[in-house]
N, C-alpha and C positions, 0 to 999 in steps of 0.2 A: 381345540376350538377354543377352550380357556386360556390355553398358553399365548395364543396369538391376541386375544383380547384381553391379557393381563398387562403384557408390552406394550397394547396402544395404552392403556390406562395409565403405566408407570411414566410411558412418557409426556405424559399432560404436565409433568414436573419440568422437565427441558423446555417443554413447549411454551409453559407459562413464561419461562426467563425470556425465551427468546421474543414472548409478545411485550413481554414490558420494555426488554433493551427496544423493540422495532418502535413502541409508543413514544419512547424521548426520542429516537430518533426522528419520528415524524412531527415532533413537537419544533425539533430545532429547525428542520425543515421549512416546516409552513410558517416558520417566525422568520427567519431570517435567509433562506434558499439554500442553506449549506446543508450537505451530508457528511455528519461528522462520523471519519472512520475512526476518530479516538474513543467514540462514545462507551466501548464497552471496556476500553482500557482505562478510562475514568470511574468506571462502576468499580472497575477490579482493584484501584489504588484506595477507592473509598472503601471498600469490604475490607481491605487491609488496615485500614485506619479505624474501622470498628472494632477488628476482632483484638488489635494492638490496644486499644483502650479496653475493652472487656476483660482481656487476660493480664496486661500489666499497668495498667492505666497511665497510658504513655500514648501522646498523641504524636504520630508521624508528621512532617513537615515538607511539603513536595518542592522548597524553593532550595536551589541550589547557593550554596554560600550559609544558610543557616544551621544551627545544631539539626542533626538528623531527628531528634527526637526530646520532647518536654514531660516529664511526668507533671501528671496535673492530681496526684492524690501522693498524702503520705505514704511510706511504707507499710504493707500490710493493709492497705484499703483499697478495695476495686468498686468500678462502676458496677451497677447491675445492668442488665442487657437493655432496658428498657431507657436508662439514662444514656449509655453509651449510643444505643442507636438514633435516638434525639440529635446527641451532639454530633452525630455523623452527619445525619441528613441536614443540619443545619450547615454543618462545612461543607455538603455537598452543593446547597444551593449558594452559597460564596464561592465556590468555586468555578460554578456556572456561571454567574456574574462576572466573574474576572474573566473567565476565557471569551466570553462574549465581548466586554470592552477591550480586552489587551489584544485576544489574535483575532476574531473574526469582524469586528466592528472595523477595524482599520480597512479590512478586506471588502466591504459592501460593493466598489466600483471595480473591483479587482476580477479578472477573468477568472471563471470556473477553474483553470489548471492552477491559479494562484492558491484558489481557497482548497481544494484539494491537498496540494503541498502543504499547506499551514495544518492542514488534520493531520497528514500524516507526520509534520514535524511535532506536533502535538502527542502522537501516537507514539513515537520514538522515546521522547522525552517522559510520558507517563509511564512507559515500560520499563526505561531505565533507573528512574526514581523510585519503581515499587521494588527493583532489584538492590538498589542501593539501601533503602530503607529497610527491608526486612530482609537480611540476609538467607540466600539460599533459595527464596520462590522463585525463582527462575529457573531451578534445575530439578524440582519435584512438586509434586501435587500436595497440598496439604490439608485435611478435611479438619472442619472446624466445629465448634459445639453447636447443636443446633438449638433454634430459636422455636421452629414450629413442634405441634406435637409430632412424634413418631412411632406412635403406637399403630397396632396394623387394623385397617378395615377392611370388612367382607361385604362385598355387595354382587351379588347374584351369583355366591360362590366363588368370585375372584377375592384373593386377598390384595391390599395396596398400602403402602404408607400413608399413614395421614397427612404428612406434610406435603404430599403432592396436592391433594385436594385442598389446601389451604391455600397452597399458590396458585391454584386454578381460582377459588374466590376472589383471592385478593385481587387476581389481573382482571378479572370479569368487573369486579366494583371500580377498579381503577379505569377502566376502560369506559363504563357506564357514566362516570364522572367527566371524565375528560368529553365525552359524547355531549351530554348535555350542557355543561359551560360552553362549548362551542358552538351548540345551535341557539341557544337561548339567552347569553348573557352578553352584555354591553363588550364584553373584554375579549370573548370567544369571535364574535360579529366583529370587532374591529381587527382582531388577527385574519383572520379570513378575508377581510377586505384588503389589508396590507400584502397579502398573499398572492391576492389576484391584481391588485394595482399599487405600488408603494403610496404615486404620486395621486391616488383619488381617495388613499387613507389620510394623508396630510391635508388636503384640501376639506375633507369632514373633521379635522381638528383632531386627529389621531397621530402618534407617534410612535412610528415604526420602531424605532431605538429601544424607546421604552418596551414598547409590547413584545420584543426580539428578548430583551433583556429578561421580563418575567418566563418567559417560555424556556430558555434556556435554562433558569433555575431550577423551573421544574423539571425538565428532562434530566439534568444533572443528578436531581434526587430520585427519579424513577431508575436511573442507570444504577447509583448507589444501593437502593433498597434491593433489585434484583439480585444483584452478585453476592449481599450479603445472605439472603434468604438460599443461594442455590449454593452455597459453598458447602455446607453439611452435607448436601446431596453428592455433587459432582466434584469437590474438591477447589482449592483455590489456586490458580498458578497463571501469572502473566502471560507467559507465552501460550497457552492453550486458552484460558478464560477471555483473553482480549481478542481471540479471534472469533469469537459469540457472535461479533460484529456480521459476520457473512448471512449466518441464518436470519439474522434479524432485518439485515438488507434486504433478503429477499422477501421475508413478510411484510415490509414496508412497499416494495414494489408489486404484491401481488394484491395490496391493498389500494392500488393505485396512487400511493402518495397522498392522499387526501382522506381517506376514512378510517376512523379507529376501531371500528367495530371490524372491517374486515380484514384491516391490519392482524388483530389479536386472533381471530380466527384462522388466519394465516398461518401465525405464529405458531399456535396449538396443534395445528394440521403438522407443520413440518417437525416439531416434537415428538409428535407420536409415530409418523411415519418414520423418523429416523430410529426410533425407540423397537421398531418392528423389523428394521431392515436388519438390526443388529440380532434380532432373535433368529432371522432365516439364516443370518450367517452362520449361526452358532449351530443350527439344528437341522441344515439341507444340505446336501451333496452339491446339488446343482449351482449353490451360490458361490462366487469367487470369493477367495479370503483377500478379501479387502474391505475398507473402511466404505461402501456403498453410501452411508448418510451423507458424510463430506459431499459426495459430488450432489444430493438432492438441491442444496440451494441452488450450485451453479444450473441444474436443469430447469428449475423453477424461473430462476431471474433470466435465463435465455428465452424460456416460454412466454413470458411477459413481456419481453423487449420485441421479440419477432411478431407476438399478434397486436399487440398496443404500444408499441415503441415512440412511435410518431404521436400518438395522443396523449401520452403521459405529461402532467401538469408542469409548467415551469414558473418560476417566479417572477412576476411584473417590477423589477426593479427600477430605480429611480435613474442612473445611469448604470451603465456596464463599462468594461473595461476591456483593453485588448492584450494579447500575447505579445511576448517579449520580440521584437523584430529582429527579424533573419537577413543578415546582409550578405550578400554575393561573395564567395572566396574568392580571395585573389592570391597570385603569385603560388598557386596549389603547388607546383611541382618543385621551386627554390625550397619552400617552408618542409614538403615531405621531405626532400634532401637531406635538408639541413639538421631539422631534428633527428632523423634516423642515425645519422651520421652522429650527432653527438652522443645519443643513447649505446650505439655500437662501441664507440671508443669507450664509453662508462663502461660497458660491460666487460672489457679487455683490460681495463687499468685501473678500477677501483676494487674494493674489498668485498667480502662475501654479503655483509648487510646491504651494500647498494647495490649491489648486482640482483639480489633478492627484490629490493624496492624498484627498480626498473621492470622486473620480470611483472611485478605485480599490479604495477602503475599501466603498464601494457596490456595485460589483461583486462583492467577493469576499465581501461579507455574504449576498448572495445565493445563492453558489455553495455557502456555508458553510450557509445555511438548509437547502439541498437535502440535507445531511449530517443534521441536526437532525430533518429529518421521518422518515428512513429509519431513521437508527440510536438516534437519541437518543430519540424518542417511540415508534418500533415495535420496537426493540431487531435490526433486521437490518444486519448489518456490510456496508459496501458500499465497494469500494474502485474504484469505477468514475467518481465524478461528474464530473472533467475530460474523460474520454472522450467522457461524453454532453455535455456541454459543449461538446467541440469538434464532433459531430456536430449540435448544435441550431446551431452558429456557422455552418458550412459549407452546412448545409440552408437557412439563411435567406437565405445571397448564392444558392444556384442560385434558390430562389422568386424574389428580386429578378430574376436574369438572366431569368427566364421572365417576367416583366412585372407580380407581386403586388407591391402595393405594401405601404408602411410603415403599420400597425401589422401588417398581415396577415401578412405576410413571417416576421416573428420567432415570432408565435404558432404558425404553421403548423413552423417549424422547430424551435420547442420540443417540437410533438407529434411528430414525428419522432422527434426524442431521446425521449420519452415509452415510445415503442411500441417501440424498440430496449431500452430500458431494462426495459421488462415482461419481455421475452424473454430477456435477459441474467439476470434477477432471477428467473426461474421456479423454481430451485434452491430458492429460500425456502420454497418449498411443502413441500418435504421436510427442510430443514437450515436449520441457524442456528448462531450464534457461528462458529468459528474455520472450520469445515467450508464456511459461507458466504462468510467472508472470501476464502478460497481460491478459490473460484468467482468471485467478482467481480473479484479480482486478475486473474485467466486472462481473464476476458471484457475488462478493459481493455485488456490486450495485444492481444488480438483484433481488437477495435475499433479501436486504434490502427494495426495492422499491414493489416487488411484495410479499413476504411473510410478512416480518415484518410490512409492512404498510397495511394488509391483517385485517379490522377491527373484523372480526370473529374470528380470529386466535389469534391477540394480542390484539384486544382494540385499536386500530389504537394510534394517538400520546399521547392521554390522558394514555395511559397503563391500568393495570390492577394489580389486587390484588393478592398476592401469598401465598397460603396454607401455615402452619406450618408441617411442617416434624414431621410425630409421628411414634415412633415404638411401638406398642402395647400400654404399660401404660407409657412409655417413652416420653417426650416429646423435641425433640431436635430442636426446633425452636430457634430463634436469640432475640425474642423480647422480653424486660423486662423493667421494669422502672428504672428510676435512674442511680447510679452508678452499677446496675447490669446487665445494657446492654454494651456490646452484653452478651448472655449467654454463659459460658463456654462449656456446652454441644452440642453447635452447632459449636464452633470452634473444639472441640474433633472430632466431624463429618468429619467438613473438613481435619484435619490432618490425620485422617484414611484412607478416600477416594485419598487423594494424595500420603499417602504411600505406599499403596497399588499399585496404579497406577505406581507411580514410581520404585516401586520392579519389578511391571512386565514387564514395557518396559527394564529396566537393564536386567533381564533375559532374555527377547527377542533379546538384542543387544548382549549378549553371545553366543546365540543358533545359529544353521543354518539357522535360519529367518534373523538373524541379520548379518551374514556374504552374505546373498543375498541382503540385501537392501545395503551394502557397495559395494558390485560389481556392482549393479547397478548404484550406487551414483557416482563409478570411472569410470566405462567405459562399457556402456550399450553393444556394441557391442561383447567386449569381454566376458561379462558376457552371453550373449544368446549364444556366440560360447561352453559356458562351461556347457550350460543346463540350464541355469538360466532362469525361465518364465518371461522375464521383464516385460510384460505389465501387467500379474496379480500380480506381485510384486508389481507393483506402486499402483494398485487398493486394492490392501490389504492396503498399508501403508494408503492410503487416506481414506479408512474406519477405521482404526483403529485410526490415526489422528482426525479425524472427530466426532466418539465416544468420543474419550479424550475430544474434545472441546465442545461437547454438555454437557457431565458431567459437565466440568469447569461452563458453561451458566447455568448449575441445581444449582449447588451451589452457583453460582453469584445470582440468582433469590432467593432462599432461604434468602440469607443475606441482601435482598432488597425486605420488603415486599409489597411495591408499585414499580412495576416494568415497565419500561418506554422504548421504542424502540430506543430511542437515546442513552442509554448503548451500543448498539451493531453497532451504526454508523460506516460506511467505514473507517473513520479516526481512529477510536479505532483499529481494525484490523493493520492497518500501525504501529501506536503507539507501538501495542505489538509484532510485527514482528522485529521493531527496538530495542526495550528493550532486546527481546531473544537472537538479535544477540551481542547486546553490552555486555550481561552475560556470553553468550557461546552458540551457538547454536548448538553443536556437542556432547552434552552430559546430561546425566539426572541433572547433576550438575547446569548446565548454568541454564535450569529451574527453578531450586531452586533459583539462584541467580535471575533469573530475576523478580520471586515474592517478594524477598526482596527488589530488587528494584523500585519496581511499585509504582506508585503514593497512598498515602493512606497505603503503605506499612509499614516493618519495618522501612527503613531508612525515610522516611516521618515523622514516627513518633519521633524517634533518632533525626532529625533536628528541631522538635517541629513545622511544619508549614502544610499546604496544599498545593497542587500542584499548580501552578501557570503559567501564560504563560512564563514567564522567563525561568522559569524550562524548561518548553516545548521546548524552543529555544535553550536552553544548550543542553538539550538532543539530540536536532538536528545536533548540533554542534561536541558533542560528540562521535554521532554515525557516521558522515564521519570521524573524526580523528580514531576512533578503524577499520573502516572499511580500511582505508588506512595501518595503523601501526599494530594492532593487529586482523588481520583477525579471530584469534580465540576467540576473546571476553577474559572477564575478566577472567572467569573461566578457560579458556584454558590457557591464559598466564601463570596463577599461577602453574595450572598442569604441565607445561612446565619448568616452573623453579624449581618445586619440582622433576621431572624427571633428571635436569641437576646436581639439587644436589645429586641425588641418585648415578647417576653416578660418578661422582668425589668420592664419598665416598665408591662405591664398585667397581671401577675400570672398571667396563662398559663401552665397546666402544658405539659410537652412534649406530651402527648397530646391537648391541644386540637387539634379538628378543623379549625380555622380558621387554625392556624399551617401554613405551607408544608412543615414538615418532615414530616408526616405527608399530604400531598396525594396521594401516591402509596402505594399497599399493596405491601407488599416481595414480591419473589416468586424465582423460579430465577435463576439467572445467562444470561446470553444464550448 
């Protein structure tokens, strides 16, 4: 019994960090209606800033184009821990202010999808900058010099490091301070009023923008302090530390998106239960050899959304925005045949590098198409496409191992992905927008840890070999020697699969099914009153999207004869959504453009280089800009320009129903 109690108490350290991050998330949400998915990534960068100041007296700068680091003291002089901490927290407040004014303030009137995408762009940017500024942090966990006391304290016979109790005390004090400020001070009451109704706050003489700026500064300070204090305990690695956002999101939802005390209690509970699950995994035979603690936030989020989904508070903004328009596809057959013919000709006439670029572009176009279906057409934000692609890929390999031939094996693998996608997308029945994004992000982490880390299913981190697709006497595999790699036959397979899926989705978009999709996307209540089965429409869209993602995963697996679970990490899902939004999330053309822009795709080949962290950071910046200026993406902006040109030449008015500008009725935000 003492062992269980000890692990529960040890979990107070991790739980305190989760609670601190959750408090910052709650501050930014109540102030601006934004669930900042980059919150933990910002805290990680601030923690790296602190330790570089403490150990090298150098300030790392998060701005591309500026020097990576600046030394603040002469050689052999170093900051004390208190001075370094104070400087870092002041910098954190400044970062919070800059992020609010440059990223999220311009998006106050944007739909939820644009704000989610902007926070993902910020996530990717901060992750890339952390790896660029502190070499190697993305590949290893680095433990740092502790700030809090580490002596052992004995409580009723249970030995526990003192730093866990200090973390608990600090978080409890921060929670009490925030609760008192928001209950009894003019600033707190004004922030609460703005969260309920920005119009009402303005009429009372408050500035929602200034209130949001102060709260974002406080949230950033909390994020930095939490990651600085936990680094000596859990280590510091952007790839893992940034994903602490998932249990923090669970704690915020358990706290009802309103209560600081309940949020802290939920964060502490999550940390303690995760610690006990780790103990059970190590000491019991009936516990599966999987990190069940990673699934705990997903279970908590699903429970909250199932029980309270429709009652969770939302922010009363002054003005809301609309999703990118989705025009009806035209000339589907000629476009499909033409693009496919050009790609196939290129496969048989171009060199090895261009053939590989065509294959990569086709594969990622299919994965992006899955996002277009569920997010672009139905308005349901999903952050798990690559996790589902991994499920489809490894399920396909298992079916091959059981003697199922091609093409039945990939179809069955995609079906498995569709089934899991429907289960993970079940919260869409009750919620949408940012709440659904939270649920699908947690689902992606749970799938990665419970399914893709299952040795029997995937071979573990070592990966597994992928059989070559054959159809009778035809070898459709990618493997060849020398300049014959990759084989054009595999490229033709990819092009044909993508063409069939794109043509099928385009036809569905033009059919009554597509009209139901857009009706649900625009206004669920209006759609229901018109007789549209909203819940069934959402779940069918998740099933189709997941099936397409599973097929994309199968193509990816066939194109990589040695497959690793690392290819389907959560970061890949975030990058894929970002790329699809950048290209144009509201149409099939956007999926094709996303494939062309994908790392390793045709644009990469044309640029003559491979993907780099600098390009990763640039993509994050570009994504934020596109979300604010061109919410329809590149393909949408081009399409709108063409539509304007047609109107000018034909004399049609902007309200002409034949123009793409009004192909979809306006509706509420996602």
